[in-house]
N, C-alpha and C positions, 0 to 999 in steps of 0.2 A: 182658154182658162177654165179650169175644172171647178165645177160647183162643189161646195162643202156646206153640210148641214150640221148643227150643233145643238145639243140640249144639255142643260146643267140641272142636276138634283142636288139640293142642299139639305143637310140634316144636322141637329145638334142634340147631344145627349151624353150618356155615360161613356166612359173610355171602352168598357167591355163591349157594349153595342156597336160602338164605332168599329172596333176590330172586326166584328162579324160583317158589318156593312162593306168595309174595305175588302174583305175576303170575297164577298158576293160580287163586288164590282170588278174583280180580277178577271177580265174577260176582253177579247179583241174589241177594239174601238173604244175602250173605256179608259180614261185616266183618272184615278182617284187619289185624293190627298186629305190630310187631316191636320188640325191644329188645335192646340189647347187654348182657351180663352175664358177667363173668369170661372174656372172650375168645371167648364163644360168642354166637351170635345166636338169640334165642328168638322163635318165631313163634306166634301164636294166631289161629286162625280160628273165628269164632263165626257159626254158620248159624242163622237164625230163620226160621220159617214158621208160619202159622196152621193149615196142614194138615199132620198127621203124616206122610202118605205123600209129600207134596211134600217135606218136610224130608228124609226117607230118601232120596228119589231125588237131591236136591241133594248130600246127603252122600256117597252112593255114587259119583256121578260125580266128585267131588271126590277121593275116596280113590283111584279108578282114575288120575286125573291125577297125584296125588302119587306113587303107585307108579311111573308111568312116569318121572317126574322122578328118582326114587331109583335106578331101574334104569339110567338113562343117565349117571349120575354116575361 
């Protein structure tokens, strides 16, 4: 049996920011989706990898990109 590791990042806010987050999450081992709820856009990004260190590296890089998006808003 192959091990699998998973991390989920969830965010809510404007549709414009959601589009930028979805674009940033368009990378290998990431699955991102969004939905509208009560005037807000909810974004979930699920990162999966068989190696824990690789998962961490992907999540770290994604969080850096998301911080840059947030700071530029």
